[in-house]
C-alpha positions, 0 to 999 in steps of 0.5 A: 816382128821379132822383139828385142829386150829393152835395157832395163831403166836406172832407178828411179831418183829423185830430190827437191829443197825447199827455196824462198822466191818473192812474187813481184807486185805493183806494191810489193815483193810478196815472200813465197814459200816453195819447193824445186823439185826432180824426178829422174821419171820426168829427166827433162823437167823440173817442178816447182811447187808454190806453197799458197797460204789457206790454198792448194800448192800450184806445182809448175814445171819447167824445162831445166835447159829454159831455167839455165838460158833463162839465167842468161837472156830472155827465154821461153813463150807462152805462159812461161817465160824467163829473164835475168834481173838486174840484180842476179835474180831469175825472174818468173812469167807465169801464165797467160799475157794479162794476168802474168804473175812475175816471182823472183827467186836466187838465180845462183840456188836455182841454177845451183839445183839445175845442175845437181839433176846433171849430175843426176841424169847428165844432158843427151841420156834423158831418154834412157831414163823414159818408160817407153813401154805404156806408150808404146803398148797403147800405140799396139792397139 
């Protein structure tokens, strides 16, 4: 079967931004330093890295469209759920039921970051940024 040459992948691009968030407990809102990140090699996702005192950072991956949807109405399933807060914040409900952490962030700041990812990799063009070579090679074995 003839092989068609694949279009070259765009140069990978990434960016990060520090963002203050709060862990909501039954007693208080505890500030957490976080870094939001995006890498065009994983074009559908962004990461939020939680920098916890005395511990290794904890990284969660989020679908970028899910964040925009969660800013408007409750969304998500399983260990990641999002919903708008009554004061304009965005609540991230992370972890399994019964052990879920509730993290509050500035909805506008996070949505602005997500919109910047769509400038870098427009919606509908994500597949042009994925390197399918390793997967296809493993399927040929």
